[in-house]
N, C-alpha and C positions, 0 to 999 in steps of 0.2 A: 407721505403726507408729513409736513413738519410738525414738531411738537407744539401744542398750543399752551401758552402760559395762562395761569389764572388771572393775570393782569391784562390779558387780551380782551379789549372791549368791543371787538368787531362782532358782527352778527353771528359768524361761525364760532368765534371764541366763546361768546355768551351761551350759545346753543350747546357746545360741547361740555361745558362745566355745569350746566343746569339740567341736561337731559338725563333720564334714567338709562345709563349705558348698559346695565345688565339686561333690562327688558329689550333694548335695541339689539343686543347680542342674541338673545333668545329668539327674537323675530328673524334675525339673519339665519339662525340655525334652521328654523322652519322653512324659510325660502330655499335654503340649500337642500333640505329634505325634499322639497317640491321638485327641484331639478333632478335629484337622484331617482325619485319615484316615476317621473315622466320617462326617464331613460329605461326604467325597468318595465313599466306597464303599458306605455302608449304604443310602441311599435306593433305589438300583437293586435291591439284594438284597431289601429289604423288599417292594418291589413285586412281585418275581418269586415270592416265597413267599406272597404274599397278605396281608401285614401293612400297616398304615397307613404312609404315607410316612416319618413321623418316629419310628416305634416304636423301631427299633434305636438311633437317635441318642439319644433320651431315656433309654433304658436305660443306654447307655454313659456318658452324662453323669453319671448317678448313680453308676455303678461307679467311674469315674475320680475323681469327687469323694471318694467313700469311700476310694479307694486313697490319695489325697493325705493325707487325715486319718489313715489307718492308718500311713503312713510316718512322719509327724511324731509321732504318739502313741507308737508303739513305739520310736522313736529316743530318747525321753525315759527309757527304762528303763535300769536298771543291768544288768551281765552276769548277776547272780543272778536278776533279774526276767525276763531273756530266757530263762534256763534253765527257769524255772517256766512261762513262757508256752509255750515249746516242748513241755514235758512235757504240759501240759493240752491244747494244740492237737493234739499228736501222738496222744494217746489218743483224742480225739474223732474225728480224721480216720481213724484206724485202724478204729475201730468203724463209722463211717459207710461206709468203703470196703468193709468186710465186708458191710454191709447192702445195698450195691448188687448183690451177687450174688443176693440174694433178692427185693429190692423195687426194684431199679434199673430205670431206663428204658433199653430197648435201642435203640441207634442204630447203624446200619451193622454189626450183628452183635456189638456190644460193649456190656456193661453197666457203664458208668462213672458214671452220673448218677443223682441223686435229684431227682424233680420237686418243686419248691417254687413257691409263687405268684409268677408273674412271671419265673421263671428256673429253670434246671436247675443243681443244685450238683454239681460234680465233686470229691468229698472227697480223692481221691488227689493233687490239685494242692497241697493243704496239707501232704501228707506230705513233699514235697521240702524245704521250709525247716525244718520241725519235726524231721525225722529227721536232717538235717545237724547241727543244734544238739545233739540228744540223743546222737548217735553221738560228736560231739566231746567232750561232757562225759564219757561213759563211757570213751573212750580216754584222755582227760587224767587221769581218776581212776586208771586203771590205771598210768599213768606216775608218779603221785604216791604211790600205795599199791600196790606190786607184787603183793600178795596179792588185791587186788580184781579180780574177773574181768570187767573192763570190755570188753575186746575180744570175749570170748565172749558177753557180753550184747548188745553191739552187733551182732555177727554173727547172733545168734539173732533179734533184732528185724528185721534186714535179711531173714532167711529168711522170716519171717512176711509182711513187705511184698512180697517177691518172689513168694510163693505167691499172694497176693491179686491182684497185678497180672497175673500169668500167667493167672489164672482169669477176669479180666474180658473179654478180654485187653487189656493196654496195654503192648506190648513196648517202645515208644519211651520211655515214662515209666520203665520198669524199667531200660532201658539208661542213662538219665541218672542215676538214683539209684545204680546200680551203679558207674558211673564216678566219681561224687562220693565214694562210700564208699571205694573203692580208693585214691583220692587222699588221703583223710584217714588211712587206715591207713598209707600210705607216709610221710606227713608226721609221723605219730605214732610213727614208729620201727620199723615192722614190717620184718622181714628182707626184703631185696631179692629173695631167692630165692622167698620166700612171695608177695610181690607179683607176681613174674613168673608163678608158678603160678596165682595168682588171675586174672591177665590172660588166661592160657591157658584157664582155665575159662570166663571171660567169652566168649572166642572160640568155645569149644565150645558155650556157651549160644546164641550167635548162629546157629551152624550148626543146632542143634536147633530153634530158632525157625523157621528157613528151611524145615526139613523138616516140622515139626509144624503150623505155622499157615499156612493157604492165603493169607491176605492178605499175610503177610510174604513168602512165596514169590513171589507175584504182583508185589509192588513191587520186590523185588530183581531178579527176572527181567526186568522191563520196564526197569529201570535199566541192567542189563548188556547187554541186547539190544534196541535201539530198534525192531526189527521185530516184537516180541512185544507183544500186548495193546493196551489203550487208553492213548494218550499225550495225550489231549485237554487235560487240565489243565496239564501241564507244558509242552506245546507252545504253548498259549495264553499261559502266563506268560512264556516266553522271547520270544515275539513282542511282548509288551507292553514288555519291556525294549528290544527293537530299535526299536519305534515311538517310545519316549520319547526316544531319542538322549541328548545331553549335557544339555540344558536342559529336556526334557520337553514334552509337548503342552499343558500348562497345567492349572490346577485345574479339575476337572469335565469336562475334554475327553477323558478316556480312555474306551475302549470295553470294556476287559476286565471292568470291574465289571458290565457288562450281560449278559455271557455266561458268566462263570466262577462256579460255585456258591459257592466259598469265598473270593471276592475280599475280603470284609471280615474274614476270620479267617486261615486257613492261608496264603493267597496275597496278603495285604495288601502285602507287600514288592513284588510285581509291580505293584500299583496305584501305589505310590510311584515305581517306575521309569518307568512310562508317563506319569504326569501331571507328575512333578517332575524326571525325568531322572536321568542318571548322577551329576550333581553332588550333588543332595540325597540320593540313595541312599548315596553314599560318605560324606556328612556324617553320615547316620543311623548307618551302620556305625561311623564314628568315635566317636559318642557312646557306643555300646555298648562299644567297645574302651576308651574313656577310663574308664568306670565300672569295668571289670574291672582295668585296669592301676592306676588310682588306688587301688582297694581293696587290691591286693597291696602297693603301695608303703606304704600306711598300716601294714602289718604288719611292716615291716623292723625297727623298733625295739621290737616287742612281745615281752614275756617270758612272758606267760601262755599256756600251751599250749592251754588251752581256747579262748581268744579266737582264737589262730592257726588252730586246726583248724575251729572253727565259722565264722569269717569266710571261710576258704579254701573250705569246702564251699558256703557261700551264694554266693560269687563264681563258683565253678565251675558251680553249678546255673544261675545267671542267664546266664552266658556260653554254656553249652552249649545252653540253650533258644533263645537268640537265634541261635546258629550253625546249629542244626538247621533253624529256620524259614527263614532266608535262604538257606542252602545247598540246601534242598529246592526253593525257588523258582527257583534258578539251575541246577537239575539237577546239582549237584555230589555229592549223595548221594541214595539212594532217598527218595521222598516219604514224609513222616511228618506226621500231623496234630498239629502243635505250634504254639502261638501265638507271635507276636513280642511280647515283654514290653511292656506298656502301650500298644502300638500296635494290635494286633489286637483285634477284638471278642471279649468273653468275660468274664463276671462272675467265675467261679471263678478263672480264670487271673490276671486283673488283681489281685484281692484277695489271692491267695496270693503273687504276686510282690511286692506292696506289703508284705506281712508279712515276707517274706525280706529286702527292702531296708531296712525299718525296723530289723530285727534287726542287719543289717550296720552301719548307721549308729550304732546303740546300742553295739555291740561295739567299733567303731573310734573312738569318742570319746576325746579326750585326757583320761585320768584322772590325778588327782593323789593324793598320799598322804592317806589318810583318806576317799577316796571309797568308795562301796559297791562291793564286789568283784563 
């Protein structure tokens, strides 16, 4: 690729000199880790479920390639284009999420997926980045025009999403979206007392989920009392970290992928710990932390409230998803089926995270006077 001059006013030239190249590089590292971990974990899983040896690898190669393209393509957008993309994507994701309740594929008692040729689509994954941007726009408009009912509209949209996710059910996804939305409300100037009340309501919702949903009750009970229920997955994951030690057993030398059902997805971090050790696990954690901190630092001089709220929501969603996956593998929180961004297997998750990170890069580009708002 030829060197791009700062005087280059083409679309690509402006993009290259205004994009956060460090975050772009970090995302590239995660996508590369996704390729490595699919080579390490997926063949054994494919064999166990009766697929061809390279089936999962080939699928994930396509998904990760598409993800890289999405990150770059979306990062070329202006903030206005990001809003439009979020609105169109959010409406589509909302309708498809509602469709899962009637036409969805049921897996482990939940209807979250729509069967497509070659993959299962989870529309709710795309609600996370799209809702973060839509809510940010509505809250920012409320600050700019006091008579505009932005908070009320955002809260109403959140209520619809919450109802759909509860009906699937997907309590983990609902918890992440709720936490992100509350953070945006707080940053948007909502009274601290109201934020506290909302947090209390969120806690009450957690208690209600524990009482009403058997799978939530089971996971929390097993987390609080090691003597209850089946601990096979988490015990095996913890053993994997112990077996890996500091430097790991070596690529392909781990055994967890041969015996753990979700080694390529929800527990891929345990495969990292066993085959590459504490050193690489810590480095991977550092990459996620770098993206989160770097994104927040890019907002320090930002004056556009929409950009601040939307970027904060996208960063919070990305960071929470990574935290939930890694903390679940380490038994720091109750287990939750949530992928590690770009590293775990999963088409919907990879593409949705790519969409969110592309939006983040677009919003945090250094804009100058005269650029599209």
